[in-house]
C-alpha positions as CSV (number, residue, x, y, z in Angstrom):
1,M,-31.2,110.7,156.1
2,F,-31.0,112.8,153.4
3,K,-30.0,111.8,150.3
4,K,-29.0,113.6,147.3
5,Q,-31.9,114.0,144.5
6,S,-31.4,116.5,141.5
7,D,-29.0,118.6,143.1
8,R,-31.3,119.1,146.5
9,W,-31.0,117.2,149.6
10,M,-34.1,115.9,150.5
11,V,-35.5,114.1,153.7
12,H,-35.1,110.0,152.4
13,S,-35.9,108.5,156.1
14,S,-36.8,109.3,160.3
15,H,-37.9,107.7,162.5
16,S,-39.7,109.1,166.0
17,V,-39.8,107.2,169.8
18,N,-42.3,108.3,171.6
19,V,-41.0,108.9,175.4
20,S,-43.2,108.5,178.0
21,E,-40.4,108.2,181.2
22,Q,-37.6,110.1,181.4
23,T,-35.5,106.7,182.2
24,D,-36.7,105.7,178.5
25,Y,-34.6,108.2,176.5
26,T,-31.2,106.5,176.2
27,A,-33.3,103.4,174.3
28,A,-35.2,105.6,172.4
29,I,-31.9,107.6,171.2
30,V,-30.0,104.2,170.5
31,A,-33.5,102.8,168.8
32,C,-34.0,105.8,166.1
33,T,-30.6,105.8,165.4
34,N,-30.3,102.0,164.7
35,E,-33.7,102.5,162.5
36,V,-32.0,105.3,160.4
37,S,-28.4,104.3,160.2
38,T,-27.4,100.9,158.8
39,D,-24.1,102.5,158.0
40,I,-21.2,104.0,159.8
41,C,-22.3,107.9,159.7
42,A,-22.8,111.4,161.1
43,V,-26.0,111.5,163.2
44,N,-27.9,114.9,164.4
45,L,-30.5,114.5,166.7
46,V,-33.5,117.2,167.6
47,I,-34.4,117.6,170.8
48,P,-37.1,120.0,171.5
49,H,-35.9,123.2,174.0
50,Y,-37.9,121.8,177.0
51,F,-35.8,118.8,177.1
52,Y,-32.9,120.7,177.9
53,Q,-31.3,124.5,179.6
54,I,-28.6,126.6,179.1
55,V,-26.4,128.5,181.4
56,Q,-23.5,130.6,180.6
57,M,-21.0,130.7,183.3
58,D,-17.3,131.9,184.2
59,K,-14.7,129.0,182.5
60,P,-13.0,127.7,185.3
61,N,-9.0,127.0,185.1
62,L,-9.4,123.4,184.3
63,S,-9.1,120.7,181.6
64,D,-12.1,120.5,179.6
65,E,-12.7,116.4,181.3
66,E,-12.4,118.4,184.6
67,I,-15.2,120.7,183.5
68,I,-17.5,118.1,182.5
69,Q,-17.0,116.0,185.2
70,S,-17.7,119.2,187.6
71,L,-20.3,120.2,185.7
72,P,-23.5,118.8,187.2
73,W,-21.9,120.4,190.9
74,T,-21.4,123.8,189.9
75,T,-24.5,123.9,188.2
76,K,-26.8,122.3,190.4
77,D,-28.2,125.5,192.0
78,L,-28.5,127.0,188.5
79,V,-31.3,124.9,187.0
80,D,-34.1,122.8,188.1
81,I,-32.5,119.2,187.5
82,A,-30.9,116.8,190.7
83,P,-27.3,116.9,190.2
84,E,-27.5,113.1,190.1
85,N,-29.5,113.5,186.9
86,I,-27.7,115.7,185.0
87,V,-26.2,115.2,182.3
88,A,-23.8,118.0,180.7
89,D,-21.2,119.8,178.4
90,F,-20.4,122.9,177.3
91,I,-19.4,125.1,174.7
92,D,-16.6,127.9,174.5
93,Y,-17.1,131.0,173.7
94,P,-15.0,131.6,170.2
95,I,-14.1,135.2,171.6
96,T,-13.0,136.5,174.8
97,L,-12.9,140.1,174.6
98,T,-9.8,142.2,176.9
99,M,-10.8,142.2,180.7
100,Q,-13.1,139.3,180.8
101,S,-13.1,136.5,182.4
102,S,-13.7,133.3,179.5
103,K,-17.3,132.4,179.4
104,M,-19.0,129.2,178.6
105,N,-22.7,127.5,177.7
106,V,-23.4,124.8,179.9
107,L,-26.1,122.9,178.5
108,L,-28.0,120.5,180.6
109,R,-30.4,117.4,180.3
């Protein structure tokens, strides 16, 4: 958690949890969030690069919800994560060039 001191933002508190099993991630995130956030506030989680993968692909002509639901199956051949274990979301590119298909970055864990 950050607090403002002398016109500067300083780290006021933090919490970390060691995770030994992949199934413990959700519990670790909840524990950390509960430890540093006593009020309703925005919480940012920093995840090391070796815990996720990013893939660029053409954006299908579907609703955002349909895209998210389909990501485990449309990305399964591009990553080394079993489709049933994929947790994914996507980020649209802000600008699409003329004559270029719409692209998106897919973040997977």
